[in-house]
C-alpha positions, 0 to 999 in steps of 0.5 A: 500500500505504501509502495517502495517507501521504507519505514520500520515495520511497526510504523509501516503497519500503523500508517497502513491502518490509518489509510484503511481507516480514512478510506472507510470513513470517506466511504461511510460519509459518502453513503450517509450523504446519499441517505441524507439526500434521499430524505430531503424534501423536494417539490415538483411544480409539475409544469413539465413532464420531466421526471414522470413515467406514465403507466396505463392499466386495463381492467379485467385483463383487457388491452391497455387503455389509451390515454393523454398526458400533457402540460396545460394551463388550467384555472390560471396555472400550468399543470400536468394533465392526465385523461384516460379512456374507458376501462382502466387507471393511470399512474404517473410515477415520480422517478427517484421518489423512494418513499417509506414514511413522511408527508405527500402533498399535491394540488389537484383538480378532477371531474368526469371527462366530457361525454362520460357516463352519468355514474362516473365520479372523477377519481383522482389522487396519490399512490405511494409505496409503489412496488414491483413495476407498479403491480403493488401500491397504496392509493388515496383518491377523491371521488370529486362529484360525491362531495356535494351530492344530494345523496348522503350515502354517496357523500360518505364515499367522497374519499377512499383508500385502496391497496392494489392488487389485493384490496380494491375498493369494493372488497374493502367496502364489503368487508369493512363498510365505512372504514376505508372511506369517508365524507369530505367537502369537494368541488368538482373541477376546483383546485383541491389540496390533498395531504397524506401523512404516512408513518409505518402502517398508519396514514392520515389524510387531510383535504384543503388545509383542514386541521383534522384528518378526514380519513384515518387508515390504521392498517396499510395493507402493504405493511411497513414497506417502501416504494415510489410515489405516483399521481393517480386517476381512473378512466373517464376522469379529466385530471390535473396536478400541480405543486407536488411536495414530498417530505420523507422522514427518517425511520426510527428503527 
């Protein structure tokens, strides 16, 4: 290690030890710096499609649906838009967004697309801990036309948690009525702030800067896992997103 330099054997071994220790310290510092960087908050204004990967999913093993993704001006701001035709759902995965615990916040606006069937609600939200090439993920979404419906039962279905692929909304509603969905005031097409605070197997969901969560999930179905973050919408929804902010927190384990 010290080449042809001549030192007493004891001193030579001591110098080699110091060099090895210094290299290990440098490597450890670099790894810590990378880990710290991964835990830093970051914001995507979503005024471009840089850093997003679009994935369309069909329902019932049908061919992947067609969709449109673009940057557009909507209600006075530049925003990322997703529009999917019938029979599926779409994720815009945020690259390099490795996430386990922390806060996810986004401004979104959604409504049924023009010409959509009358029973379309306008599903739009956030997926997190996206794993296995988007085969497994947790989602919180809003049914935008339910928040001000005349039917109280429909209002009670304004915000929903699901976990793909094993716990879609209809299974959760059948097995645990009212536990994974709730009422929240929504205006279809209006900019709405969605904030999700995740820690371990628990998530608290806030809409439009409310002090109290409108939905509490105490048993996230993917457990204490990690994955990517994605923007989420379903077929027949005209969906807009702006100002995505991710604030990871360090695990205490």
